[in-house]
TORFITOR-480153 format. One record per residue (C-alpha): residue number from 1; residue in three letters; chain; y, x negated, z. Coordinates in steps of 0.25 Angstrom, whole numbers, m for minus. Layout:
N
@resi->NUM&resn->ALA&chain->A&v->Y&u->X&w->Z
...
# end
This chain:
216
@resi->1&resn->MET&chain->A&v->434&u->m496&w->325
@resi->2&resn->ALA&chain->A&v->449&u->m497&w->327
@resi->3&resn->THR&chain->A&v->456&u->m484&w->331
@resi->4&resn->PRO&chain->A&v->471&u->m482&w->329
@resi->5&resn->THR&chain->A&v->480&u->m477&w->340
@resi->6&resn->ARG&chain->A&v->482&u->m462&w->337
@resi->7&resn->GLU&chain->A&v->494&u->m454&w->340
@resi->8&resn->TRP&chain->A&v->495&u->m439&w->341
@resi->9&resn->PRO&chain->A&v->509&u->m436&w->337
@resi->10&resn->HIS&chain->A&v->507&u->m421&w->336
@resi->11&resn->PHE&chain->A&v->500&u->m420&w->350
@resi->12&resn->GLY&chain->A&v->511&u->m428&w->356
@resi->13&resn->PHE&chain->A&v->501&u->m438&w->363
@resi->14&resn->SER&chain->A&v->496&u->m452&w->359
@resi->15&resn->GLU&chain->A&v->482&u->m457&w->361
@resi->16&resn->SER&chain->A&v->488&u->m467&w->371
@resi->17&resn->ARG&chain->A&v->491&u->m455&w->380
@resi->18&resn->LEU&chain->A&v->477&u->m450&w->382
@resi->19&resn->PRO&chain->A&v->473&u->m440&w->386
@resi->20&resn->THR&chain->A&v->482&u->m431&w->378
@resi->21&resn->LEU&chain->A&v->484&u->m417&w->382
@resi->22&resn->ILE&chain->A&v->475&u->m412&w->371
@resi->23&resn->GLU&chain->A&v->464&u->m422&w->375
@resi->24&resn->LEU&chain->A&v->465&u->m417&w->390
@resi->25&resn->GLY&chain->A&v->465&u->m403&w->386
@resi->26&resn->GLU&chain->A&v->453&u->m405&w->378
@resi->27&resn->ARG&chain->A&v->446&u->m412&w->389
@resi->28&resn->VAL&chain->A&v->449&u->m401&w->399
@resi->29&resn->GLY&chain->A&v->446&u->m390&w->390
@resi->30&resn->ALA&chain->A&v->433&u->m396&w->386
@resi->31&resn->ALA&chain->A&v->429&u->m398&w->401
@resi->32&resn->LEU&chain->A&v->433&u->m383&w->404
@resi->33&resn->GLY&chain->A&v->425&u->m379&w->392
@resi->34&resn->LEU&chain->A&v->413&u->m387&w->397
@resi->35&resn->ALA&chain->A&v->414&u->m380&w->410
@resi->36&resn->LEU&chain->A&v->414&u->m366&w->404
@resi->37&resn->LEU&chain->A&v->403&u->m369&w->394
@resi->38&resn->THR&chain->A&v->394&u->m377&w->402
@resi->39&resn->PRO&chain->A&v->385&u->m364&w->405
@resi->40&resn->VAL&chain->A&v->385&u->m361&w->390
@resi->41&resn->MET&chain->A&v->382&u->m376&w->386
@resi->42&resn->PHE&chain->A&v->371&u->m377&w->396
@resi->43&resn->GLY&chain->A&v->364&u->m364&w->390
@resi->44&resn->ILE&chain->A&v->365&u->m370&w->376
@resi->45&resn->GLY&chain->A&v->359&u->m383&w->381
@resi->46&resn->CYS&chain->A&v->348&u->m376&w->387
@resi->47&resn->VAL&chain->A&v->345&u->m368&w->375
@resi->48&resn->VAL&chain->A&v->345&u->m380&w->366
@resi->49&resn->ALA&chain->A&v->336&u->m388&w->376
@resi->50&resn->VAL&chain->A&v->326&u->m376&w->376
@resi->51&resn->ILE&chain->A&v->326&u->m374&w->361
@resi->52&resn->SER&chain->A&v->326&u->m389&w->357
@resi->53&resn->ARG&chain->A&v->318&u->m394&w->368
@resi->54&resn->GLN&chain->A&v->327&u->m406&w->368
@resi->55&resn->SER&chain->A&v->340&u->m410&w->374
@resi->56&resn->PRO&chain->A&v->351&u->m400&w->372
@resi->57&resn->LEU&chain->A&v->362&u->m410&w->369
@resi->58&resn->VAL&chain->A&v->363&u->m421&w->359
@resi->59&resn->GLY&chain->A&v->373&u->m433&w->359
@resi->60&resn->HIS&chain->A&v->376&u->m439&w->346
@resi->61&resn->ARG&chain->A&v->383&u->m453&w->344
@resi->62&resn->ARG&chain->A&v->396&u->m451&w->337
@resi->63&resn->MET&chain->A&v->409&u->m459&w->336
@resi->64&resn->GLY&chain->A&v->420&u->m454&w->346
@resi->65&resn->TRP&chain->A&v->434&u->m457&w->349
@resi->66&resn->ARG&chain->A&v->438&u->m471&w->344
@resi->67&resn->GLY&chain->A&v->424&u->m474&w->339
@resi->68&resn->ARG&chain->A&v->417&u->m472&w->353
@resi->69&resn->THR&chain->A&v->403&u->m467&w->354
@resi->70&resn->LEU&chain->A&v->402&u->m453&w->357
@resi->71&resn->TRP&chain->A&v->389&u->m445&w->360
@resi->72&resn->VAL&chain->A&v->393&u->m431&w->355
@resi->73&resn->LEU&chain->A&v->385&u->m420&w->363
@resi->74&resn->LYS&chain->A&v->380&u->m408&w->356
@resi->75&resn->PHE&chain->A&v->370&u->m397&w->359
@resi->76&resn->ARG&chain->A&v->357&u->m400&w->352
@resi->77&resn->THR&chain->A&v->355&u->m392&w->339
@resi->78&resn->MET&chain->A&v->345&u->m401&w->332
@resi->79&resn->TRP&chain->A&v->331&u->m402&w->337
@resi->80&resn->ASP&chain->A&v->322&u->m405&w->325
@resi->81&resn->THR&chain->A&v->316&u->m417&w->332
@resi->82&resn->PRO&chain->A&v->311&u->m418&w->347
@resi->83&resn->GLY&chain->A&v->319&u->m425&w->357
@resi->84&resn->PRO&chain->A&v->320&u->m428&w->372
@resi->85&resn->MET&chain->A&v->324&u->m417&w->382
@resi->86&resn->GLY&chain->A&v->336&u->m420&w->390
@resi->87&resn->LEU&chain->A&v->351&u->m416&w->390
@resi->88&resn->VAL&chain->A&v->356&u->m425&w->379
@resi->89&resn->ALA&chain->A&v->350&u->m432&w->367
@resi->90&resn->TRP&chain->A&v->358&u->m444&w->362
@resi->91&resn->LEU&chain->A&v->357&u->m445&w->347
@resi->92&resn->ASP&chain->A&v->362&u->m458&w->341
@resi->93&resn->SER&chain->A&v->358&u->m455&w->327
@resi->94&resn->THR&chain->A&v->368&u->m458&w->316
@resi->95&resn->TRP&chain->A&v->364&u->m449&w->305
@resi->96&resn->VAL&chain->A&v->372&u->m437&w->302
@resi->97&resn->PRO&chain->A&v->371&u->m429&w->289
@resi->98&resn->ASP&chain->A&v->382&u->m430&w->279
@resi->99&resn->GLU&chain->A&v->382&u->m415&w->278
@resi->100&resn->LYS&chain->A&v->377&u->m405&w->288
@resi->101&resn->ALA&chain->A&v->368&u->m394&w->282
@resi->102&resn->ALA&chain->A&v->370&u->m380&w->286
@resi->103&resn->SER&chain->A&v->355&u->m379&w->289
@resi->104&resn->ASP&chain->A&v->350&u->m392&w->296
@resi->105&resn->SER&chain->A&v->335&u->m392&w->299
@resi->106&resn->ARG&chain->A&v->338&u->m400&w->312
@resi->107&resn->VAL&chain->A&v->345&u->m387&w->318
@resi->108&resn->GLN&chain->A&v->333&u->m379&w->319
@resi->109&resn->HIS&chain->A&v->336&u->m368&w->329
@resi->110&resn->ALA&chain->A&v->346&u->m356&w->328
@resi->111&resn->PHE&chain->A&v->352&u->m359&w->342
@resi->112&resn->ALA&chain->A&v->356&u->m373&w->336
@resi->113&resn->ARG&chain->A&v->362&u->m368&w->324
@resi->114&resn->TRP&chain->A&v->370&u->m358&w->332
@resi->115&resn->MET&chain->A&v->375&u->m370&w->340
@resi->116&resn->ARG&chain->A&v->379&u->m378&w->328
@resi->117&resn->ARG&chain->A&v->385&u->m366&w->321
@resi->118&resn->TYR&chain->A&v->395&u->m363&w->332
@resi->119&resn->SER&chain->A&v->396&u->m378&w->337
@resi->120&resn->ILE&chain->A&v->390&u->m374&w->350
@resi->121&resn->ASP&chain->A&v->382&u->m388&w->350
@resi->122&resn->GLU&chain->A&v->396&u->m395&w->351
@resi->123&resn->LEU&chain->A&v->399&u->m389&w->365
@resi->124&resn->PRO&chain->A&v->394&u->m401&w->372
@resi->125&resn->GLN&chain->A&v->405&u->m410&w->366
@resi->126&resn->LEU&chain->A&v->415&u->m403&w->375
@resi->127&resn->ILE&chain->A&v->410&u->m414&w->385
@resi->128&resn->HIS&chain->A&v->415&u->m425&w->376
@resi->129&resn->VAL&chain->A&v->429&u->m418&w->375
@resi->130&resn->ALA&chain->A&v->430&u->m417&w->390
@resi->131&resn->MET&chain->A&v->426&u->m431&w->391
@resi->132&resn->GLY&chain->A&v->437&u->m435&w->381
@resi->133&resn->GLN&chain->A&v->427&u->m440&w->371
@resi->134&resn->MET&chain->A&v->430&u->m429&w->361
@resi->135&resn->ALA&chain->A&v->441&u->m419&w->358
@resi->136&resn->LEU&chain->A&v->440&u->m405&w->355
@resi->137&resn->VAL&chain->A&v->447&u->m408&w->341
@resi->138&resn->GLY&chain->A&v->444&u->m420&w->333
@resi->139&resn->PRO&chain->A&v->435&u->m427&w->322
@resi->140&resn->ARG&chain->A&v->421&u->m424&w->325
@resi->141&resn->PRO&chain->A&v->413&u->m436&w->331
@resi->142&resn->ILE&chain->A&v->404&u->m442&w->320
@resi->143&resn->THR&chain->A&v->394&u->m454&w->320
@resi->144&resn->ARG&chain->A&v->398&u->m468&w->317
@resi->145&resn->GLU&chain->A&v->390&u->m468&w->304
@resi->146&resn->GLU&chain->A&v->397&u->m455&w->300
@resi->147&resn->MET&chain->A&v->411&u->m461&w->303
@resi->148&resn->ASP&chain->A&v->408&u->m474&w->296
@resi->149&resn->LEU&chain->A&v->402&u->m467&w->283
@resi->150&resn->HIS&chain->A&v->412&u->m456&w->282
@resi->151&resn->TYR&chain->A&v->425&u->m460&w->289
@resi->152&resn->GLY&chain->A&v->427&u->m474&w->286
@resi->153&resn->PRO&chain->A&v->441&u->m479&w->289
@resi->154&resn->ALA&chain->A&v->445&u->m465&w->294
@resi->155&resn->ALA&chain->A&v->435&u->m467&w->306
@resi->156&resn->SER&chain->A&v->446&u->m474&w->315
@resi->157&resn->ALA&chain->A&v->455&u->m462&w->313
@resi->158&resn->VAL&chain->A&v->445&u->m452&w->316
@resi->159&resn->LEU&chain->A&v->440&u->m460&w->328
@resi->160&resn->SER&chain->A&v->454&u->m461&w->334
@resi->161&resn->VAL&chain->A&v->453&u->m447&w->340
@resi->162&resn->ARG&chain->A&v->443&u->m440&w->348
@resi->163&resn->PRO&chain->A&v->432&u->m433&w->341
@resi->164&resn->GLY&chain->A&v->432&u->m418&w->342
@resi->165&resn->ILE&chain->A&v->423&u->m406&w->344
@resi->166&resn->THR&chain->A&v->430&u->m399&w->333
@resi->167&resn->GLY&chain->A&v->439&u->m404&w->322
@resi->168&resn->LEU&chain->A&v->444&u->m401&w->308
@resi->169&resn->TRP&chain->A&v->430&u->m404&w->303
@resi->170&resn->GLN&chain->A&v->424&u->m393&w->311
@resi->171&resn->VAL&chain->A&v->435&u->m382&w->307
@resi->172&resn->ARG&chain->A&v->437&u->m386&w->292
@resi->173&resn->GLY&chain->A&v->423&u->m386&w->287
@resi->174&resn->ARG&chain->A&v->414&u->m394&w->297
@resi->175&resn->ASN&chain->A&v->400&u->m396&w->291
@resi->176&resn->ARG&chain->A&v->403&u->m392&w->277
@resi->177&resn->LEU&chain->A&v->413&u->m404&w->276
@resi->178&resn->SER&chain->A&v->410&u->m418&w->270
@resi->179&resn->TYR&chain->A&v->413&u->m430&w->279
@resi->180&resn->ARG&chain->A&v->425&u->m433&w->270
@resi->181&resn->GLN&chain->A&v->431&u->m420&w->273
@resi->182&resn->ARG&chain->A&v->428&u->m422&w->288
@resi->183&resn->ARG&chain->A&v->434&u->m435&w->288
@resi->184&resn->ARG&chain->A&v->447&u->m430&w->281
@resi->185&resn->LEU&chain->A&v->448&u->m419&w->292
@resi->186&resn->ASP&chain->A&v->446&u->m429&w->303
@resi->187&resn->LEU&chain->A&v->457&u->m438&w->298
@resi->188&resn->PHE&chain->A&v->466&u->m426&w->296
@resi->189&resn->PHE&chain->A&v->464&u->m422&w->311
@resi->190&resn->VAL&chain->A&v->466&u->m436&w->316
@resi->191&resn->ARG&chain->A&v->479&u->m438&w->307
@resi->192&resn->LYS&chain->A&v->485&u->m424&w->309
@resi->193&resn->ALA&chain->A&v->481&u->m421&w->323
@resi->194&resn->SER&chain->A&v->491&u->m411&w->329
@resi->195&resn->LEU&chain->A&v->490&u->m400&w->340
@resi->196&resn->PRO&chain->A&v->490&u->m389&w->329
@resi->197&resn->LEU&chain->A&v->479&u->m395&w->322
@resi->198&resn->TYR&chain->A&v->471&u->m397&w->335
@resi->199&resn->LEU&chain->A&v->473&u->m383&w->339
@resi->200&resn->SER&chain->A&v->470&u->m378&w->325
@resi->201&resn->ILE&chain->A&v->456&u->m385&w->325
@resi->202&resn->LEU&chain->A&v->453&u->m379&w->338
@resi->203&resn->ARG&chain->A&v->456&u->m365&w->333
@resi->204&resn->TRP&chain->A&v->448&u->m368&w->320
@resi->205&resn->THR&chain->A&v->437&u->m373&w->328
@resi->206&resn->VAL&chain->A&v->436&u->m359&w->336
@resi->207&resn->ARG&chain->A&v->434&u->m352&w->322
@resi->208&resn->ALA&chain->A&v->424&u->m362&w->317
@resi->209&resn->VAL&chain->A&v->415&u->m362&w->329
@resi->210&resn->PHE&chain->A&v->416&u->m346&w->329
@resi->211&resn->TYR&chain->A&v->412&u->m345&w->315
@resi->212&resn->GLY&chain->A&v->403&u->m357&w->315
@resi->213&resn->ASP&chain->A&v->410&u->m363&w->303
@resi->214&resn->HIS&chain->A&v->402&u->m373&w->295
@resi->215&resn->ALA&chain->A&v->394&u->m377&w->308
@resi->216&resn->TYR&chain->A&v->379&u->m381&w->306
# end
């Protein structure tokens, strides 16, 4: 899929001059965050492994920057079916529900529901940010099937930026939004990217995580 060259006039940098200060700052910040949070993440992983008796991490195939394959890491929150023990279970399934229900039978444990409510399960994605595969702020990575079905011609624009841990979708409704609304927010971010918008999303994310807004 062809990807147009993208300019960031409000940031003052072009894609041809990567890494930009923002990307560099995100990668350094993510690396520092990982260093500080490693004991916490190790403890969470141990709890998940003991409760689920499966691998504490899962990697799900998604579409990354410029359409590249990205195996997105998360702490396991679903263990309705038995699986092998190890560090990471790689999931190549393409099915994703059109709408997420507040009560999912696959999320069987209170600890898993707590992680999902406060987005604790997303912490391993700091690894992707530190590696330059993801950004702190951007459209959430989705499967190729979701992209083809719900984004259509808008896919090239969304894939022209690095997917983010957080974005407008997370702070403006998250799981209660339709794919049509989600696509509109992703395109707005891509076309209206600016430093004030970037900082606002980070600020709104802190509030959304603290209150667990629309996360399940």
